[in-house]
DRENTORKOL-3810 file (N, C-alpha, C; in nm, 4 decimals):
REM DRENTORKOL-3810
@n.u->0.0839; n.v->-0.1173; n.w->0.0000; ca.u->0.0000; ca.v->0.0000; ca.w->0.0000; c.u->0.0889; c.v->0.1243; c.w->0.0000
@n.u->0.0521; n.v->0.2210; n.w->-0.0783; ca.u->0.1260; ca.v->0.3459; ca.w->-0.0878; c.u->0.0932; c.v->0.4331; c.w->0.0331
@n.u->0.1963; n.v->0.4696; n.w->0.1093; ca.u->0.1773; ca.v->0.5513; ca.w->0.2292; c.u->0.2074; c.v->0.6977; c.w->0.1988
@n.u->0.3155; n.v->0.7227; n.w->0.1292; ca.u->0.3580; ca.v->0.8593; ca.w->0.0978; c.u->0.3531; c.v->0.8781; c.w->-0.0538
@n.u->0.2569; n.v->0.9567; n.w->-0.0996; ca.u->0.2446; ca.v->0.9777; ca.w->-0.2437; c.u->0.3448; c.v->1.0819; c.w->-0.2947
@n.u->0.3970; n.v->1.1650; n.w->-0.2062; ca.u->0.4979; ca.v->1.2637; ca.w->-0.2479; c.u->0.6290; c.v->1.1957; c.w->-0.2867
@n.u->0.6680; n.v->1.0934; n.w->-0.2095; ca.u->0.7950; ca.v->1.0232; ca.w->-0.2328; c.u->0.7762; c.v->0.8827; c.w->-0.2885
@n.u->0.6522; n.v->0.8417; n.w->-0.3091; ca.u->0.6189; ca.v->0.7067; ca.w->-0.3572; c.u->0.6803; c.v->0.5996; c.w->-0.2677
@n.u->0.6439; n.v->0.6026; n.w->-0.1409; ca.u->0.6948; ca.v->0.5077; ca.w->-0.0423; c.u->0.5809; c.v->0.4170; c.w->0.0015
@n.u->0.6071; n.v->0.2862; n.w->0.0007; ca.u->0.5053; ca.v->0.1894; ca.w->0.0414; c.u->0.5229; c.v->0.1526; c.w->0.1885
@n.u->0.4186; n.v->0.0901; n.w->0.2431; ca.u->0.4262; ca.v->0.0491; ca.w->0.3837; c.u->0.5312; c.v->-0.0592; c.w->0.4037
@n.u->0.5551; n.v->-0.1439; n.w->0.3034; ca.u->0.6581; ca.v->-0.2482; ca.w->0.3151; c.u->0.7958; c.v->-0.1853; c.w->0.3265
@n.u->0.8233; n.v->-0.0813; n.w->0.2484; ca.u->0.9526; ca.v->-0.0130; ca.w->0.2562; c.u->0.9725; c.v->0.0488; c.w->0.3943
@n.u->0.8674; n.v->0.1084; n.w->0.4470; ca.u->0.8764; ca.v->0.1700; ca.w->0.5794; c.u->0.9003; c.v->0.0640; c.w->0.6853
@n.u->0.8255; n.v->-0.0489; n.w->0.6791; ca.u->0.8441; ca.v->-0.1563; ca.w->0.7768; c.u->0.9853; c.v->-0.2138; c.w->0.7699
@n.u->1.0389; n.v->-0.2298; n.w->0.6491; ca.u->1.1747; ca.v->-0.2829; ca.w->0.6337; c.u->1.2781; c.v->-0.1905; c.w->0.6993
@n.u->1.2622; n.v->-0.0599; n.w->0.6812; ca.u->1.3553; ca.v->0.0361; ca.w->0.7404; c.u->1.3436; c.v->0.0337; c.w->0.8928
@n.u->1.2214; n.v->0.0238; n.w->0.9431; ca.u->1.2013; ca.v->0.0194; ca.w->1.0884; c.u->1.2695; c.v->-0.1030; c.w->1.1476
@n.u->1.2549; n.v->-0.2176; n.w->1.0829; ca.u->1.3187; ca.v->-0.3402; ca.w->1.1326; c.u->1.4707; c.v->-0.3262; c.w->1.1291
@n.u->1.5241; n.v->-0.2650; n.w->1.0244; ca.u->1.6687; ca.v->-0.2411; ca.w->1.0178; c.u->1.7145; c.v->-0.1531; c.w->1.1337
@n.u->1.6395; n.v->-0.0474; n.w->1.1618; ca.u->1.6744; ca.v->0.0411; ca.w->1.2723; c.u->1.6655; c.v->-0.0325; c.w->1.4055
@n.u->1.5634; n.v->-0.1153; n.w->1.4223; ca.u->1.5487; ca.v->-0.1917; ca.w->1.5461; c.u->1.6584; c.v->-0.2966; c.w->1.5603
@n.u->1.7060; n.v->-0.3511; n.w->1.4494; ca.u->1.8166; ca.v->-0.4467; ca.w->1.4555; c.u->1.9449; c.v->-0.3786; c.w->1.5047
@n.u->1.9621; n.v->-0.2508; n.w->1.4707; ca.u->2.0793; ca.v->-0.1765; ca.w->1.5169; c.u->2.0709; c.v->-0.1508; c.w->1.6672
@n.u->1.9546; n.v->-0.1043; n.w->1.7136; ca.u->1.9297; ca.v->-0.0782; ca.w->1.8554; c.u->1.7803; c.v->-0.0939; c.w->1.8766
@n.u->1.7420; n.v->-0.2050; n.w->1.9377; ca.u->1.6003; ca.v->-0.2378; ca.w->1.9459; c.u->1.5226; c.v->-0.1473; c.w->2.0403
@n.u->1.5905; n.v->-0.0621; n.w->2.1148; ca.u->1.5212; ca.v->0.0265; ca.w->2.2087; c.u->1.5367; c.v->0.1738; c.w->2.1728
@n.u->1.5776; n.v->0.2020; n.w->2.0512; ca.u->1.5910; ca.v->0.3420; ca.w->2.0127; c.u->1.4540; c.v->0.4031; c.w->1.9831
@n.u->1.4475; n.v->0.5326; n.w->1.9929; ca.u->1.3251; ca.v->0.6053; ca.w->1.9622; c.u->1.3202; c.v->0.6279; c.w->1.8118
@n.u->1.2165; n.v->0.5765; n.w->1.7495; ca.u->1.2028; ca.v->0.5889; ca.w->1.6045; c.u->1.0877; c.v->0.6840; c.w->1.5752
@n.u->1.1167; n.v->0.7838; n.w->1.4953; ca.u->1.0178; ca.v->0.8833; ca.w->1.4544; c.u->1.0157; c.v->0.8886; c.w->1.3020
@n.u->0.9108; n.v->0.9447; n.w->1.2421; ca.u->0.9040; ca.v->0.9487; ca.w->1.0959; c.u->1.0260; c.v->1.0121; c.w->1.0302
@n.u->1.0791; n.v->1.1181; n.w->1.0883; ca.u->1.1958; ca.v->1.1834; ca.w->1.0281; c.u->1.3158; c.v->1.0891; c.w->1.0215
@n.u->1.3325; n.v->1.0056; n.w->1.1244; ca.u->1.4430; ca.v->0.9104; ca.w->1.1254; c.u->1.4245; c.v->0.8040; c.w->1.0171
@n.u->1.3006; n.v->0.7605; n.w->0.9977; ca.u->1.2704; ca.v->0.6613; ca.w->0.8951; c.u->1.2983; c.v->0.7197; c.w->0.7566
@n.u->1.2508; n.v->0.8412; n.w->0.7335; ca.u->1.2725; ca.v->0.9053; ca.w->0.6038; c.u->1.4213; c.v->0.9310; c.w->0.5797
@n.u->1.4929; n.v->0.9722; n.w->0.6827; ca.u->1.6365; ca.v->0.9957; ca.w->0.6686; c.u->1.7089; c.v->0.8661; c.w->0.6310
@n.u->1.6693; n.v->0.7553; n.w->0.6906; ca.u->1.7319; ca.v->0.6263; ca.w->0.6592; c.u->1.7054; c.v->0.5858; c.w->0.5145
@n.u->1.5960; n.v->0.6348; n.w->0.4577; ca.u->1.5636; ca.v->0.6045; ca.w->0.3179; c.u->1.6173; c.v->0.7123; c.w->0.2233
@n.u->1.6910; n.v->0.8089; n.w->0.2774; ca.u->1.7427; ca.v->0.9225; ca.w->0.2003; c.u->1.6289; c.v->1.0006; c.w->0.1346
@n.u->1.5211; n.v->1.0154; n.w->0.2088; ca.u->1.4054; ca.v->1.0931; ca.w->0.1636; c.u->1.3774; c.v->1.1990; c.w->0.2683
@n.u->1.2832; n.v->1.2873; n.w->0.2393; ca.u->1.2398; ca.v->1.3838; ca.w->0.3387; c.u->1.0907; c.v->1.4071; c.w->0.3220
@n.u->1.0271; n.v->1.4407; n.w->0.4332; ca.u->0.8845; ca.v->1.4691; ca.w->0.4285; c.u->0.8604; c.v->1.5966; c.w->0.3520
@n.u->0.7665; n.v->1.5927; n.w->0.2618; ca.u->0.7366; ca.v->1.7139; ca.w->0.1846; c.u->0.6121; c.v->1.7809; c.w->0.2403
@n.u->0.4972; n.v->1.7178; n.w->0.2244; ca.u->0.3759; ca.v->1.7779; ca.w->0.2811; c.u->0.3515; c.v->1.7252; c.w->0.4229
@n.u->0.4158; n.v->1.6139; n.w->0.4578; ca.u->0.4097; ca.v->1.5506; ca.w->0.5902; c.u->0.2696; c.v->1.5024; c.w->0.6277
@n.u->0.1810; n.v->1.4924; n.w->0.5323; ca.u->0.0475; ca.v->1.4406; ca.w->0.5577; c.u->0.0477; c.v->1.2920; c.w->0.5890
@n.u->0.1544; n.v->1.2223; n.w->0.5522; ca.u->0.1648; ca.v->1.0781; ca.w->0.5754; c.u->0.2201; c.v->1.0459; c.w->0.7136
@n.u->0.2741; n.v->1.1440; n.w->0.7858; ca.u->0.3406; ca.v->1.1174; ca.w->0.9128; c.u->0.2516; c.v->1.0475; c.w->1.0156
@n.u->0.1238; n.v->1.0833; n.w->1.0296; ca.u->0.0409; ca.v->1.0079; ca.w->1.1248; c.u->0.0318; c.v->0.8592; c.w->1.0899
@n.u->0.0228; n.v->0.8277; n.w->0.9607; ca.u->0.0196; ca.v->0.6872; ca.w->0.9190; c.u->0.1544; c.v->0.6196; c.w->0.9436
@n.u->0.2629; n.v->0.6928; n.w->0.9230; ca.u->0.3964; ca.v->0.6380; ca.w->0.9481; c.u->0.4129; c.v->0.6091; c.w->1.0973
@n.u->0.3615; n.v->0.6961; n.w->1.1825; ca.u->0.3678; ca.v->0.6729; ca.w->1.3269; c.u->0.2930; c.v->0.5448; c.w->1.3620
@n.u->0.1758; n.v->0.5239; n.w->1.3030; ca.u->0.1002; ca.v->0.4006; ca.w->1.3275; c.u->0.1790; c.v->0.2779; c.w->1.2836
@n.u->0.2461; n.v->0.2866; n.w->1.1694; ca.u->0.3268; ca.v->0.1749; ca.w->1.1201; c.u->0.4450; c.v->0.1504; c.w->1.2128
@n.u->0.5076; n.v->0.2574; n.w->1.2623; ca.u->0.6202; ca.v->0.2438; ca.w->1.3555; c.u->0.5747; c.v->0.1713; c.w->1.4814
@n.u->0.4618; n.v->0.2122; n.w->1.5375; ca.u->0.4124; ca.v->0.1499; ca.w->1.6599; c.u->0.3819; c.v->0.0028; c.w->1.6376
@n.u->0.3091; n.v->-0.0275; n.w->1.5328; ca.u->0.2705; ca.v->-0.1665; ca.w->1.5048; c.u->0.3930; c.v->-0.2542; c.w->1.4789
@n.u->0.4856; n.v->-0.2048; n.w->1.3974; ca.u->0.6053; ca.v->-0.2812; ca.w->1.3636; c.u->0.6930; c.v->-0.3030; c.w->1.4861
@n.u->0.7073; n.v->-0.2002; n.w->1.5700; ca.u->0.7884; ca.v->-0.2120; ca.w->1.6912; c.u->0.7268; c.v->-0.3119; c.w->1.7885
@n.u->0.5949; n.v->-0.3079; n.w->1.8042; ca.u->0.5270; ca.v->-0.4045; ca.w->1.8916; c.u->0.5475; c.v->-0.5472; c.w->1.8418
@n.u->0.5332; n.v->-0.5677; n.w->1.7120; ca.u->0.5538; ca.v->-0.7015; ca.w->1.6547; c.u->0.6982; c.v->-0.7472; c.w->1.6732
@n.u->0.7908; n.v->-0.6550; n.w->1.6538; ca.u->0.9331; ca.v->-0.6873; ca.w->1.6671; c.u->0.9640; c.v->-0.7350; c.w->1.8091
@n.u->0.9146; n.v->-0.6619; n.w->1.9088; ca.u->0.9427; ca.v->-0.6988; ca.w->2.0474; c.u->0.8651; c.v->-0.8231; c.w->2.0899
@n.u->0.7487; n.v->-0.8459; n.w->2.0324; ca.u->0.6737; ca.v->-0.9678; ca.w->2.0631; c.u->0.7499; c.v->-1.0903; c.w->2.0122
@n.u->0.8118; n.v->-1.0785; n.w->1.8976; ca.u->0.8905; ca.v->-1.1895; ca.w->1.8425; c.u->1.0176; c.v->-1.2131; c.w->1.9228
@n.u->1.0722; n.v->-1.1077; n.w->1.9829; ca.u->1.1962; ca.v->-1.1203; ca.w->2.0608; c.u->1.1697; c.v->-1.1560; c.w->2.2063
@n.u->1.0436; n.v->-1.1529; n.w->2.2480; ca.u->1.0053; ca.v->-1.1831; ca.w->2.3866; c.u->1.0789; c.v->-1.0905; c.w->2.4839
@n.u->1.0667; n.v->-0.9608; n.w->2.4612; ca.u->1.1313; ca.v->-0.8617; ca.w->2.5471; c.u->1.0749; c.v->-0.8700; c.w->2.6883
@n.u->1.1627; n.v->-0.8497; n.w->2.7865; ca.u->1.1232; ca.v->-0.8600; ca.w->2.9263; c.u->1.0896; c.v->-0.7226; c.w->2.9833
@n.u->1.0286; n.v->-0.7219; n.w->3.0996; ca.u->0.9941; ca.v->-0.5976; ca.w->3.1676; c.u->1.1198; c.v->-0.5183; c.w->3.2030
@n.u->1.2268; n.v->-0.5861; n.w->3.2387; ca.u->1.3521; ca.v->-0.5179; ca.w->3.2723; c.u->1.4045; c.v->-0.4400; c.w->3.1516
@n.u->1.3895; n.v->-0.4971; n.w->3.0325; ca.u->1.4316; ca.v->-0.4277; ca.w->2.9111; c.u->1.3505; c.v->-0.2999; c.w->2.8905
@n.u->1.2215; n.v->-0.3081; n.w->2.9150; ca.u->1.1341; ca.v->-0.1926; ca.w->2.8984; c.u->1.1717; c.v->-0.0832; c.w->2.9980
@n.u->1.1996; n.v->-0.1211; n.w->3.1222; ca.u->1.2378; ca.v->-0.0235; ca.w->3.2245; c.u->1.3702; c.v->0.0430; c.w->3.1871
@n.u->1.4662; n.v->-0.0339; n.w->3.1376; ca.u->1.5945; ca.v->0.0213; ca.w->3.0943; c.u->1.5730; c.v->0.1207; c.w->2.9801
@n.u->1.4856; n.v->0.0859; n.w->2.8863; ca.u->1.4548; ca.v->0.1748; ca.w->2.7745; c.u->1.3948; c.v->0.3058; c.w->2.8241
@n.u->1.3024; n.v->0.2977; n.w->2.9177; ca.u->1.2374; ca.v->0.4174; ca.w->2.9691; c.u->1.3381; c.v->0.5086; c.w->3.0402
@n.u->1.4344; n.v->0.4501; n.w->3.1124; ca.u->1.5360; ca.v->0.5329; ca.w->3.1783; c.u->1.6265; c.v->0.5993; c.w->3.0749
@n.u->1.6593; n.v->0.5286; n.w->2.9673; ca.u->1.7391; ca.v->0.5878; ca.w->2.8602; c.u->1.6634; c.v->0.6997; c.w->2.7916
@n.u->1.5339; n.v->0.6819; n.w->2.7718; ca.u->1.4516; ca.v->0.7839; ca.w->2.7090; c.u->1.4429; c.v->0.9083; c.w->2.7968
@n.u->1.4312; n.v->0.8885; n.w->2.9266; ca.u->1.4259; ca.v->1.0013; ca.w->3.0199; c.u->1.5588; c.v->1.0770; c.w->3.0193
@n.u->1.6705; n.v->1.0041; n.w->3.0168; ca.u->1.8022; ca.v->1.0670; ca.w->3.0123; c.u->1.8174; c.v->1.1490; c.w->2.8838
@n.u->1.7734; n.v->1.0933; n.w->2.7716; ca.u->1.7784; ca.v->1.1643; ca.w->2.6436; c.u->1.6972; c.v->1.2935; c.w->2.6512
@n.u->1.5804; n.v->1.2860; n.w->2.7109; ca.u->1.4936; ca.v->1.4029; ca.w->2.7257; c.u->1.5609; c.v->1.5102; c.w->2.8114
@n.u->1.6217; n.v->1.4692; n.w->2.9209; ca.u->1.6878; ca.v->1.5651; ca.w->3.0102; c.u->1.8064; c.v->1.6315; c.w->2.9414
@n.u->1.8846; n.v->1.5555; n.w->2.8653; ca.u->1.9997; ca.v->1.6125; ca.w->2.7951; c.u->1.9542; c.v->1.7165; c.w->2.6928
@n.u->1.8488; n.v->1.6854; n.w->2.6200; ca.u->1.7980; ca.v->1.7802; ca.w->2.5207; c.u->1.7358; c.v->1.9025; c.w->2.5873
@n.u->1.6754; n.v->1.8828; n.w->2.7011; ca.u->1.6162; ca.v->1.9942; ca.w->2.7746; c.u->1.7249; c.v->2.0905; c.w->2.8215
@n.u->1.8361; n.v->2.0348; n.w->2.8730; ca.u->1.9476; ca.v->2.1195; ca.w->2.9163; c.u->2.0049; c.v->2.1976; c.w->2.7987
@n.u->2.0165; n.v->2.1318; n.w->2.6832; ca.u->2.0696; ca.v->2.1989; ca.w->2.5647; c.u->1.9776; c.v->2.3125; c.w->2.5213
@n.u->1.8468; n.v->2.2935; n.w->2.5303; ca.u->1.7521; ca.v->2.3992; ca.w->2.4957; c.u->1.7672; c.v->2.5179; c.w->2.5895
@n.u->1.7824; n.v->2.4910; n.w->2.7175; ca.u->1.7977; ca.v->2.5984; ca.w->2.8153; c.u->1.9261; c.v->2.6769; c.w->2.7886
@n.u->2.0347; n.v->2.6067; n.w->2.7579; ca.u->2.1612; ca.v->2.6735; ca.w->2.7296; c.u->2.1507; c.v->2.7601; c.w->2.6044
@n.u->2.0817; n.v->2.7114; n.w->2.5024; ca.u->2.0650; ca.v->2.7913; ca.w->2.3806; c.u->1.9856; c.v->2.9176; c.w->2.4095
@n.u->1.8819; n.v->2.9070; n.w->2.4903; ca.u->1.8020; ca.v->3.0244; ca.w->2.5243; c.u->1.8858; c.v->3.1279; c.w->2.5995
@n.u->1.9689; n.v->3.0837; n.w->2.6920; ca.u->2.0499; ca.v->3.1772; ca.w->2.7693; c.u->2.1518; c.v->3.2470; c.w->2.6816
@n.u->2.2073; n.v->3.1787; n.w->2.5837; ca.u->2.3070; ca.v->3.2390; ca.w->2.4965; c.u->2.2454; c.v->3.3454; c.w->2.4059
@n.u->2.1220; n.v->3.3269; n.w->2.3644; ca.u->2.0570; ca.v->3.4214; ca.w->2.2737; c.u->2.0255; c.v->3.5543; c.w->2.3425
@n.u->2.0048; n.v->3.5510; n.w->2.4707; ca.u->1.9609; ca.v->3.6711; ca.w->2.5406; c.u->2.0751; c.v->3.7442; c.w->2.6107
@n.u->2.1953; n.v->3.7132; n.w->2.5758; ca.u->2.3093; ca.v->3.7825; ca.w->2.6378; c.u->2.3220; c.v->3.9237; c.w->2.5833
@n.u->2.3607; n.v->4.0120; n.w->2.6712; ca.u->2.3851; ca.v->4.1498; ca.w->2.6290; c.u->2.5262; c.v->4.1597; c.w->2.5708
@n.u->2.5417; n.v->4.2439; n.w->2.4703; ca.u->2.6727; ca.v->4.2556; ca.w->2.4044; c.u->2.7703; c.v->4.3344; c.w->2.4845
END
């Protein structure tokens, strides 16, 4: 099924890229931009992104169901995600402070 008519991307191509990304790191955060970047494409109208998010969720759930992921793995992933969020939050705060400096 054609998901992105701007780039002519099918759902099979998207699922294949998601599985490749999960094979590299099965607990990484996958977003549509990361999927498109891996395919050397970019979102144009971005109207397909909600459908891509649904495909990411479904494919990731199937991937972890096949691997029989444990609760400990999920907890480790959540702590890594929180750390990533905090690091990006600190970087945002630092950028804001630098912009408002007096000359």
